[in-house]
FIBAVEX-924473 format. One record per residue (C-alpha): x, y, z; residue in one letter; residue number from 1. Coordinates in Angstrom, 1 decimal, decimal comma, always signed. Example, Ala and Ser with C-alpha at 12.3 -4.5 7.8 and 13.67 -1.06 7.14 Angstrom:
2
- xx yy zz aa i
- +12,3 -4,5 +7,8 A 1
- +13,7 -1,1 +7,1 S 2
***
This chain:
364
- xx yy zz aa i
- -120,3 -69,0 -87,8 X 1
- -122,6 -70,8 -85,3 X 2
- -123,6 -74,2 -86,8 X 3
- -127,0 -74,0 -85,0 X 4
- -127,9 -70,7 -86,7 X 5
- -130,3 -70,9 -89,7 X 6
- -131,9 -68,5 -92,1 X 7
- -135,4 -69,1 -93,6 X 8
- -136,1 -67,0 -96,7 X 9
- -139,9 -66,8 -97,3 X 10
- -140,2 -66,6 -101,1 X 11
- -143,6 -67,9 -102,0 X 12
- -145,6 -64,7 -102,5 X 13
- -147,2 -63,6 -105,7 X 14
- -146,3 -59,9 -105,4 X 15
- -149,6 -58,9 -107,0 X 16
- -149,3 -55,2 -106,2 X 17
- -146,5 -54,9 -108,7 X 18
- -148,7 -56,1 -111,5 X 19
- -148,2 -56,1 -114,5 X 20
- -144,4 -56,6 -114,0 X 21
- -144,9 -59,1 -111,2 X 22
- -147,0 -62,0 -112,6 X 23
- -148,1 -65,4 -111,4 X 24
- -145,5 -66,9 -113,7 X 25
- -142,7 -64,7 -112,4 X 26
- -143,5 -62,8 -109,1 X 27
- -141,6 -60,0 -107,6 X 28
- -138,9 -61,9 -105,7 X 29
- -137,5 -63,0 -109,0 X 30
- -137,3 -59,5 -110,5 X 31
- -134,5 -56,9 -110,2 X 32
- -136,3 -53,6 -111,1 X 33
- -133,3 -52,4 -112,9 X 34
- -130,6 -53,7 -110,6 X 35
- -128,1 -56,5 -111,2 X 36
- -129,6 -59,0 -108,9 X 37
- -133,1 -60,2 -108,1 X 38
- -134,7 -59,6 -104,7 X 39
- -134,2 -63,3 -103,9 X 40
- -130,5 -63,2 -104,9 X 41
- -129,8 -60,1 -102,8 X 42
- -131,6 -61,6 -99,8 X 43
- -129,6 -64,8 -100,0 X 44
- -126,3 -63,0 -100,5 X 45
- -126,7 -60,7 -97,5 X 46
- -127,2 -63,6 -95,2 X 47
- -124,1 -65,5 -96,3 X 48
- -122,0 -63,2 -94,1 X 49
- -124,0 -64,3 -91,0 X 50
- -125,3 -67,8 -91,6 X 51
- -123,4 -70,9 -92,9 X 52
- -124,6 -71,2 -96,5 X 53
- -125,6 -74,8 -95,9 X 54
- -128,0 -73,5 -93,3 X 55
- -129,9 -71,0 -95,5 X 56
- -133,3 -72,4 -96,4 X 57
- -135,7 -71,0 -99,0 X 58
- -139,5 -71,7 -98,7 X 59
- -141,3 -71,1 -102,0 X 60
- -144,2 -72,6 -104,0 X 61
- -143,7 -75,8 -105,9 X 62
- -144,5 -74,0 -109,2 X 63
- -141,5 -71,7 -108,6 X 64
- -138,9 -74,5 -108,0 X 65
- -137,2 -74,0 -111,3 X 66
- -137,1 -70,2 -110,8 X 67
- -135,5 -70,6 -107,4 X 68
- -132,9 -72,9 -108,8 X 69
- -132,2 -70,5 -111,6 X 70
- -131,5 -67,6 -109,2 X 71
- -129,8 -69,7 -106,5 X 72
- -128,0 -72,6 -108,4 X 73
- -125,9 -73,4 -105,3 X 74
- -129,0 -74,1 -103,1 X 75
- -129,2 -77,7 -102,2 X 76
- -132,4 -79,7 -102,7 X 77
- -132,8 -80,3 -99,0 X 78
- -132,7 -76,5 -98,4 X 79
- -135,5 -75,8 -100,9 X 80
- -138,8 -76,3 -99,2 X 81
- -141,8 -76,3 -101,6 X 82
- -145,3 -75,5 -100,5 X 83
- -148,1 -76,7 -102,8 X 84
- -150,2 -73,5 -102,2 X 85
- -149,6 -70,1 -100,8 X 86
- -151,2 -69,9 -97,3 X 87
- -149,3 -66,8 -95,9 X 88
- -146,5 -66,8 -93,4 X 89
- -147,8 -68,9 -90,5 X 90
- -148,1 -72,2 -92,5 X 91
- -144,8 -71,3 -94,3 X 92
- -143,0 -70,9 -91,0 X 93
- -144,6 -74,0 -89,4 X 94
- -143,3 -76,1 -92,3 X 95
- -139,8 -74,6 -92,1 X 96
- -139,7 -74,9 -88,3 X 97
- -140,7 -78,6 -88,2 X 98
- -138,2 -79,3 -91,1 X 99
- -135,3 -77,6 -89,2 X 100
- -136,2 -79,2 -85,9 X 101
- -135,9 -82,6 -87,6 X 102
- -132,5 -81,6 -88,8 X 103
- -131,3 -79,8 -85,7 X 104
- -133,3 -79,6 -82,4 X 105
- -131,0 -76,7 -81,3 X 106
- -131,8 -74,6 -84,4 X 107
- -132,0 -70,8 -83,9 X 108
- -133,7 -69,2 -86,9 X 109
- -133,8 -65,8 -88,5 X 110
- -136,8 -65,7 -90,8 X 111
- -137,0 -63,0 -93,5 X 112
- -139,1 -61,9 -96,5 X 113
- -137,4 -62,3 -99,8 X 114
- -138,2 -58,8 -101,1 X 115
- -136,6 -56,3 -98,7 X 116
- -133,9 -53,8 -99,6 X 117
- -131,2 -53,3 -97,0 X 118
- -128,6 -50,6 -96,6 X 119
- -125,5 -50,6 -94,4 X 120
- -124,8 -54,3 -94,5 X 121
- -122,3 -54,0 -91,7 X 122
- -124,9 -52,7 -89,3 X 123
- -127,4 -55,3 -90,7 X 124
- -125,0 -58,2 -90,0 X 125
- -124,2 -56,9 -86,5 X 126
- -127,9 -56,5 -85,6 X 127
- -128,9 -59,9 -86,9 X 128
- -125,9 -61,5 -85,2 X 129
- -126,8 -59,8 -81,9 X 130
- -130,5 -60,9 -82,2 X 131
- -129,5 -64,5 -82,9 X 132
- -127,2 -64,5 -79,9 X 133
- -129,9 -63,1 -77,7 X 134
- -132,5 -65,5 -78,9 X 135
- -130,3 -68,5 -78,4 X 136
- -130,2 -67,8 -74,7 X 137
- -133,8 -66,6 -74,1 X 138
- -137,3 -68,0 -74,7 X 139
- -138,2 -65,0 -76,8 X 140
- -139,9 -64,3 -80,1 X 141
- -138,0 -61,4 -81,5 X 142
- -139,1 -59,1 -84,4 X 143
- -136,8 -56,5 -85,8 X 144
- -138,3 -53,0 -85,6 X 145
- -137,2 -50,2 -87,8 X 146
- -136,9 -46,7 -86,2 X 147
- -139,4 -44,6 -88,3 X 148
- -138,5 -41,3 -90,0 X 149
- -141,9 -40,5 -91,4 X 150
- -145,6 -41,3 -90,8 X 151
- -145,9 -44,0 -93,5 X 152
- -149,2 -45,8 -93,9 X 153
- -147,7 -48,7 -95,9 X 154
- -146,2 -50,5 -92,9 X 155
- -147,3 -52,2 -89,7 X 156
- -146,3 -50,5 -86,4 X 157
- -145,2 -52,1 -83,2 X 158
- -145,5 -50,2 -79,8 X 159
- -142,8 -50,9 -77,3 X 160
- -142,6 -50,3 -73,5 X 161
- -140,4 -47,4 -72,5 X 162
- -140,5 -45,3 -75,7 X 163
- -137,4 -43,9 -77,3 X 164
- -135,3 -44,3 -74,1 X 165
- -135,7 -48,1 -74,4 X 166
- -135,1 -48,7 -78,0 X 167
- -132,2 -46,3 -78,3 X 168
- -130,2 -48,7 -76,1 X 169
- -130,1 -51,3 -79,0 X 170
- -131,3 -54,1 -76,7 X 171
- -134,5 -56,1 -76,9 X 172
- -137,6 -54,3 -75,7 X 173
- -140,9 -55,8 -74,6 X 174
- -143,7 -55,4 -77,2 X 175
- -147,0 -53,8 -76,1 X 176
- -149,2 -53,8 -79,3 X 177
- -149,2 -54,4 -83,0 X 178
- -151,1 -52,1 -85,4 X 179
- -151,4 -53,1 -89,1 X 180
- -151,1 -50,1 -91,6 X 181
- -152,8 -47,2 -89,8 X 182
- -154,3 -44,2 -91,6 X 183
- -152,2 -41,1 -92,0 X 184
- -153,5 -39,3 -88,9 X 185
- -152,8 -42,3 -86,7 X 186
- -149,4 -42,8 -88,2 X 187
- -148,6 -39,2 -87,3 X 188
- -149,6 -39,8 -83,7 X 189
- -147,5 -43,0 -83,6 X 190
- -144,5 -41,1 -84,9 X 191
- -144,9 -38,2 -82,4 X 192
- -145,3 -40,6 -79,5 X 193
- -141,9 -42,1 -79,9 X 194
- -143,2 -45,5 -78,8 X 195
- -143,8 -47,1 -82,2 X 196
- -141,4 -48,7 -84,7 X 197
- -142,1 -50,2 -88,2 X 198
- -142,5 -53,9 -88,4 X 199
- -139,7 -55,1 -90,6 X 200
- -141,1 -58,6 -91,2 X 201
- -137,8 -60,2 -89,9 X 202
- -138,1 -62,6 -87,0 X 203
- -135,5 -64,3 -84,8 X 204
- -136,2 -67,2 -82,4 X 205
- -135,3 -70,7 -81,3 X 206
- -137,1 -73,3 -83,4 X 207
- -138,3 -75,1 -80,2 X 208
- -139,8 -71,8 -78,8 X 209
- -141,7 -70,8 -82,0 X 210
- -143,0 -74,4 -82,2 X 211
- -144,4 -74,3 -78,7 X 212
- -146,1 -70,9 -79,3 X 213
- -147,5 -71,9 -82,7 X 214
- -148,9 -75,1 -81,2 X 215
- -150,5 -73,1 -78,4 X 216
- -151,9 -70,2 -80,4 X 217
- -152,3 -71,7 -83,9 X 218
- -153,5 -75,3 -83,3 X 219
- -155,7 -75,0 -86,4 X 220
- -152,4 -74,8 -88,4 X 221
- -150,1 -77,1 -86,4 X 222
- -152,6 -79,9 -86,0 X 223
- -152,6 -80,4 -89,7 X 224
- -148,9 -81,1 -89,6 X 225
- -149,5 -84,2 -87,3 X 226
- -147,0 -86,9 -88,3 X 227
- -144,4 -84,4 -89,5 X 228
- -141,6 -86,3 -87,7 X 229
- -141,8 -89,2 -90,1 X 230
- -143,2 -87,5 -93,2 X 231
- -141,0 -84,4 -93,7 X 232
- -137,8 -85,2 -95,5 X 233
- -139,2 -88,5 -96,7 X 234
- -140,3 -89,6 -100,2 X 235
- -143,8 -89,0 -99,0 X 236
- -143,3 -85,3 -98,1 X 237
- -145,0 -83,9 -101,2 X 238
- -148,1 -86,0 -100,7 X 239
- -148,2 -85,2 -97,0 X 240
- -147,9 -81,4 -97,7 X 241
- -150,7 -81,6 -100,4 X 242
- -153,0 -83,0 -97,7 X 243
- -151,9 -80,5 -95,1 X 244
- -152,2 -77,4 -97,3 X 245
- -155,4 -78,4 -99,0 X 246
- -157,2 -78,0 -95,6 X 247
- -155,1 -75,0 -94,5 X 248
- -156,5 -71,5 -94,0 X 249
- -154,4 -68,4 -94,8 X 250
- -152,8 -67,0 -91,7 X 251
- -150,0 -64,6 -90,9 X 252
- -147,5 -65,3 -88,2 X 253
- -148,1 -61,7 -86,9 X 254
- -151,8 -62,2 -86,3 X 255
- -151,6 -65,8 -85,4 X 256
- -148,8 -65,7 -82,8 X 257
- -147,0 -62,4 -82,3 X 258
- -150,1 -60,5 -81,4 X 259
- -151,1 -63,1 -78,8 X 260
- -148,0 -64,5 -77,2 X 261
- -146,4 -63,0 -74,1 X 262
- -142,9 -63,8 -75,5 X 263
- -142,9 -61,0 -78,2 X 264
- -139,9 -58,8 -78,0 X 265
- -138,6 -56,2 -80,4 X 266
- -135,0 -55,6 -81,4 X 267
- -134,5 -52,1 -82,7 X 268
- -132,8 -51,9 -86,1 X 269
- -131,1 -48,8 -87,4 X 270
- -129,8 -50,1 -90,7 X 271
- -131,3 -48,9 -94,0 X 272
- -134,5 -50,8 -94,7 X 273
- -137,1 -50,6 -97,5 X 274
- -140,1 -52,8 -97,9 X 275
- -140,8 -52,4 -101,6 X 276
- -144,4 -53,6 -101,6 X 277
- -146,0 -51,6 -104,4 X 278
- -145,4 -49,0 -107,1 X 279
- -145,8 -46,2 -104,6 X 280
- -143,1 -47,5 -102,3 X 281
- -140,8 -48,2 -105,2 X 282
- -141,2 -44,6 -106,4 X 283
- -140,1 -43,4 -102,9 X 284
- -137,1 -45,7 -103,0 X 285
- -135,8 -44,9 -106,5 X 286
- -133,0 -42,4 -106,3 X 287
- -132,7 -41,8 -110,1 X 288
- -135,3 -39,3 -111,1 X 289
- -135,3 -36,5 -113,6 X 290
- -135,6 -32,9 -112,5 X 291
- -139,4 -33,2 -112,6 X 292
- -139,4 -36,2 -110,3 X 293
- -140,1 -38,8 -113,0 X 294
- -138,6 -42,3 -112,5 X 295
- -138,0 -43,7 -115,9 X 296
- -136,8 -47,1 -117,1 X 297
- -137,0 -47,6 -120,9 X 298
- -134,7 -49,4 -123,3 X 299
- -136,0 -47,2 -126,1 X 300
- -136,6 -43,4 -126,1 X 301
- -138,8 -41,5 -123,8 X 302
- -140,5 -38,1 -124,6 X 303
- -142,0 -36,3 -121,6 X 304
- -143,8 -33,0 -121,6 X 305
- -145,3 -31,4 -118,5 X 306
- -145,1 -34,6 -116,5 X 307
- -144,2 -34,8 -112,8 X 308
- -143,6 -37,5 -110,2 X 309
- -144,5 -40,4 -112,4 X 310
- -143,1 -44,0 -112,6 X 311
- -142,6 -44,9 -116,3 X 312
- -141,4 -48,4 -117,1 X 313
- -141,3 -49,8 -120,6 X 314
- -140,1 -53,4 -121,2 X 315
- -140,6 -53,3 -124,9 X 316
- -137,5 -53,0 -127,0 X 317
- -136,8 -49,9 -129,2 X 318
- -140,2 -48,3 -128,4 X 319
- -140,8 -44,6 -128,1 X 320
- -142,8 -43,8 -125,0 X 321
- -144,5 -40,4 -125,2 X 322
- -146,3 -39,0 -122,2 X 323
- -147,8 -35,5 -121,7 X 324
- -149,5 -33,9 -118,8 X 325
- -149,5 -36,7 -116,2 X 326
- -148,7 -36,2 -112,6 X 327
- -148,4 -38,9 -109,9 X 328
- -149,1 -41,7 -112,4 X 329
- -147,7 -45,1 -113,1 X 330
- -147,2 -46,0 -116,8 X 331
- -146,1 -49,6 -117,2 X 332
- -145,7 -51,1 -120,7 X 333
- -144,9 -54,8 -121,2 X 334
- -145,1 -57,1 -124,2 X 335
- -148,8 -57,8 -123,5 X 336
- -150,0 -55,2 -121,1 X 337
- -150,1 -51,4 -121,0 X 338
- -151,2 -50,0 -117,6 X 339
- -151,8 -46,2 -117,0 X 340
- -153,1 -45,5 -113,5 X 341
- -152,7 -43,0 -110,7 X 342
- -149,8 -43,7 -108,5 X 343
- -152,1 -44,5 -105,7 X 344
- -152,1 -48,1 -104,3 X 345
- -155,8 -48,1 -103,8 X 346
- -156,4 -47,3 -107,4 X 347
- -153,9 -49,9 -108,6 X 348
- -155,6 -52,5 -106,3 X 349
- -158,9 -51,7 -108,0 X 350
- -157,3 -52,4 -111,4 X 351
- -155,7 -55,6 -110,2 X 352
- -159,0 -56,8 -108,6 X 353
- -160,6 -56,6 -112,1 X 354
- -157,9 -58,8 -113,5 X 355
- -159,2 -61,6 -111,3 X 356
- -162,4 -61,6 -113,2 X 357
- -163,1 -64,3 -115,9 X 358
- -161,6 -63,5 -119,3 X 359
- -158,3 -62,0 -118,0 X 360
- -156,6 -65,3 -117,1 X 361
- -153,8 -64,8 -119,6 X 362
- -152,8 -61,5 -118,0 X 363
- -152,5 -62,5 -114,3 X 364
***
């Protein structure tokens, strides 16, 4: 393994769209949704075949430090970077970039969300390895693009030069445009054109290159890190970050840098990939459904009558869950919350927005 290759796992999100399972106290990256490993554990494990374990860094919120250590007990303290507040991916990656540059000026980074599901690990490792090798020799900012198989409105799309002929060669392709979550009709046009791939959220670049591009296109973020050379990795780091993040606006790396730089390239990825961002996408991913399309997880008994295409999760012990006449719904039962809502992300967002109102603090 190349000693200059690093992985940055971004694990500071709240995962609010999986409420009420994902809560402020224990967000999505620490959940397993019925599997044997949490999202964070799976993400860490899949990179150990590519990156030296001592070079895998996790960026999370200070309030989740104990949860990260619980799920990744082998992670060293220097590889756990703790943000005081969630400010989206640009500040997260600025913090990680400066920290790794102080450790290794020749660092080449693959940055990944902590909540992706990946199939065909052999193809995944080969793709990531090839992208790291390419990035180490080029001043490029690479994003991995997933070849789409349907007009999905839950993902961002990236247009490339040359269409299918270019990305079928499995080499980096120049990016033309980014489009964030189009409506269904536009997604159909994108799919038919053959020029668009899904934005995987996985990036590969030299630390020195992303530093230069962030300092050019995101000075409002990078200027707040002034003095990082002496502060990061020192006993004063927490106080320094508190000051930095207190004045930081939320900003994504896609909007802040990738949509503006002329160094954006896409590496086509053909391994299995799923961004499980909400209950709707989880339903599409779950393979185990009854003959009527219901995905059920319940430690007790479940009685269904005339129900179709629902997600029914009960986390209460020894409870009978009886449902009749529902179609395309989400029924989630926890110790303190019961949510029954159409399996429509917009409807669920409306419910979650109400939880932000005064009086619901205990349920966030």
